[in-house]
C-alpha positions in Angstrom: -3.2 62.7 48.9 -4.8 61.7 52.2 -3.1 58.3 52.0 0.5 59.6 51.7 0.9 60.6 55.3 -0.4 57.2 56.4 2.2 55.4 54.3 5.0 57.6 55.6 3.8 57.0 59.1 3.8 53.3 58.5 7.4 52.9 57.2 9.2 55.9 58.6 9.4 55.0 62.4 10.8 51.5 61.8 13.2 52.9 59.2 14.5 55.4 61.7 14.7 52.7 64.4 16.7 50.5 62.1 19.0 53.3 61.1 19.7 54.0 64.8 20.3 50.4 65.5 22.8 50.0 62.7 24.6 53.2 63.8 24.8 52.0 67.4 25.9 48.5 66.3 28.7 50.0 64.1 29.9 52.2 66.9 30.0 49.3 69.4 31.7 47.0 66.9 34.4 49.6 66.2 35.4 49.4 69.9 34.6 45.8 70.7 35.6 43.8 67.6 35.8 40.5 69.6 32.2 40.8 70.8 30.3 42.1 67.8 31.5 42.1 64.2 30.9 44.9 61.8 27.8 44.6 59.7 29.9 44.7 56.6 31.6 41.5 57.8 28.2 39.9 58.5 26.9 40.8 55.0 30.1 39.6 53.5 29.6 36.2 55.0 26.1 36.0 53.7 27.3 37.0 50.2 30.3 34.7 50.2 28.4 31.5 51.4 24.8 31.8 50.2 24.4 28.1 49.7 25.7 27.2 53.2 23.1 29.5 54.8 20.3 28.5 52.5 20.9 24.8 53.1 21.0 25.2 56.8 18.0 27.6 56.8 15.9 25.1 55.0 16.7 22.4 57.6 15.8 24.7 60.5 12.6 25.9 58.7 11.5 22.3 58.1 12.0 21.4 61.7 10.0 24.5 62.8 7.2 23.9 60.3 6.8 20.3 61.1 7.0 20.9 64.8 4.6 23.8 64.7 2.1 21.9 62.6 2.2 18.9 64.9 2.1 20.9 68.1 -0.8 23.2 67.0 -2.7 20.3 65.5 -2.5 18.2 68.7 -3.3 21.3 70.8 -6.4 22.1 68.9 -7.7 18.5 69.0 -7.1 18.4 72.7 -8.8 21.8 73.1 -11.9 20.4 71.4 -11.9 17.4 73.8 -11.4 19.6 76.8 -14.2 21.9 75.7 -16.8 19.2 75.4 -15.6 17.0 78.3 -14.8 19.3 81.2 -13.5 16.6 83.4 -10.7 16.0 80.9 -9.9 19.7 81.0 -9.7 19.6 84.8 -7.4 16.6 84.6 -5.1 17.5 81.8 -4.8 21.3 81.9 -2.6 21.3 85.1 -0.3 18.8 83.3 -0.1 21.1 80.3 0.9 23.9 82.6 3.6 21.7 84.1 4.9 20.9 80.6 4.9 24.6 79.7 7.1 25.5 82.6 9.5 22.6 82.2 12.8 23.7 80.6 12.9 21.8 77.3 16.7 22.2 77.2 16.9 19.9 80.2 14.8 17.1 78.6 16.3 17.4 75.1 19.0 14.7 75.7 16.3 12.4 77.0 14.3 13.0 73.8 17.4 12.0 71.8 17.6 8.7 73.8 13.9 8.1 73.2 13.6 9.1 69.5 17.1 8.5 68.2 19.7 10.7 66.5 17.7 12.2 63.7 15.2 14.9 63.1 12.4 13.5 65.3 13.7 15.0 68.6 13.9 18.4 66.9 10.3 18.1 65.7 9.2 17.1 69.2 11.0 20.0 70.9 9.5 22.5 68.4 6.0 21.1 68.9 6.2 21.1 72.7 7.2 24.7 72.6 4.1 25.8 70.7 1.7 23.4 72.3 0.6 25.3 75.4 0.0 28.8 73.9 -2.0 27.3 71.1 -4.0 25.1 73.5 -4.9 28.1 75.7 -5.9 30.3 72.8 -8.0 27.5 71.2 -9.9 27.0 74.4 -10.6 30.7 74.8 -11.7 31.0 71.2 -14.1 28.0 71.4 -15.8 29.6 74.4 -16.0 33.2 73.1 -19.2 32.9 71.2 -22.0 35.4 71.1 -24.8 34.1 73.5 -27.5 35.5 71.2 -26.0 33.5 68.3 -26.1 30.4 70.5 -29.7 31.0 71.3 -30.5 31.4 67.6 -28.9 28.2 66.5 -30.6 26.4 69.5 -34.0 27.5 68.2 -33.1 26.0 64.8 -32.3 22.7 66.5 -28.7 22.7 65.2 -26.6 19.7 66.1 -23.4 20.0 68.1 -21.3 19.4 65.0 -23.3 22.2 63.2 -22.8 24.6 66.1 -19.1 23.8 66.1 -18.6 24.2 62.3 -20.8 27.2 61.7 -20.4 29.2 64.9 -17.6 28.2 67.3 -14.9 27.6 64.7 -15.5 31.0 62.9 -15.7 32.8 66.3 -12.4 31.1 67.4 -10.4 32.1 64.3 -9.1 35.5 65.7 -7.8 33.5 68.7 -6.3 30.8 66.6 -4.5 33.3 64.3 -3.3 35.3 67.3 -1.8 32.1 68.7 -0.3 31.3 65.3 1.5 34.7 65.2 3.1 33.7 68.5 3.6 30.0 67.8 5.2 30.1 64.3 8.2 32.2 65.2 8.3 30.3 68.6 8.7 27.0 66.7 11.7 28.5 65.0 13.2 29.2 68.5 12.4 25.6 69.4 14.1 24.2 66.3 17.3 26.2 67.0 17.3 25.2 70.7 16.9 21.6 69.7 19.9 22.0 67.3 21.9 23.4 70.2 21.4 20.6 72.6 20.1 17.5 70.7 22.8 15.5 69.1 22.2 14.2 65.6 22.6 15.4 62.1 25.0 18.3 61.8 22.6 20.5 59.9 20.6 23.6 60.7 21.3 27.2 61.6 21.5 26.3 65.3 24.2 23.8 64.6 26.0 26.3 62.3 25.9 28.9 65.2 27.4 26.4 67.7 30.1 25.3 65.2 31.1 28.9 64.2 31.1 30.1 67.8 33.5 27.3 68.8 35.8 28.5 66.1 35.5 32.2 67.1 33.9 33.0 63.8 31.5 35.8 64.9 30.8 36.8 61.3 29.2 33.5 60.6 27.4 33.4 63.9 25.7 36.8 63.4 25.0 36.0 59.7 23.1 32.9 60.9 21.2 35.1 63.4 20.3 37.5 60.6 18.9 34.6 58.5 16.9 33.4 61.5 15.5 36.8 62.0 14.4 37.0 58.4 12.8 33.5 58.7 11.0 34.6 61.8 9.6 37.8 60.2 8.6 35.8 57.1 6.7 33.2 59.2 5.0 36.0 61.2 4.1 37.8 58.0 2.7 34.6 56.4 0.3 34.1 59.4 -0.8 37.7 59.2 -1.5 37.4 55.4 -3.4 34.2 55.9 -5.4 35.8 58.7 -6.4 38.7 56.5 -7.4 36.3 53.7 -9.4 33.9 56.0 -11.0 36.5 58.3 -12.0 38.6 55.3 -14.3 35.7 54.3 -15.7 35.3 57.8 -15.9 38.9 58.7 -19.7 39.1 59.0 -19.9 36.1 61.4 -16.7 36.8 63.4 -17.2 40.5 63.8 -21.0 40.6 64.2 -20.8 40.7 68.0 -17.9 43.1 68.1 -19.4 45.4 65.5 
């Protein structure tokens, strides 16, 4: 009986917020049909062309996952190098900041020239978008280690590799997963932006949005946006589920200092 109010408290607020959003959308669409289509039209588009949206969603998801994996992998490797060789951190971190504030939309055409009219420029843009936040969180996680635990492993004459594997990596997991919750949906944004501005294969939800918008087909535009939102939520949820699974195994070591 004590769990029932908690369950209601978990789903009722978002359900109310969603209902209010739908109501406001419908009211706005009734008076501005050329700005926002009715939700019934959006759902009709999804129901009428499921293969079209599924095919393009798979392309965009592939671009996002490949880009996220590459960007986060390179960022973590560079974070390790920066952590152990501080002069490299002082040399490269300002460049990473410059890269982070550079509008990727502006350099996307140059990436097409450099990498060709295929999927590679889209992978690169998605990876660049997630690179900096993952790098910063990885560095913070590698440094946030309990000093008493460091003293203990020092008395045991643990090697640098053993300290990294048994102490620093487990302690950095909360930071890495926090970065993952940001970077995975962000890679989806990068993939869509790449499809907007990088010429090449006419596939992906971003390309579908641009094509439908040029034809004034708002139903298809917003249907693609709905699919993108579902993909983003699914990617975020997958990271959260993996975090609970992994941190459950490392709970004693990760949470010892915090507990």
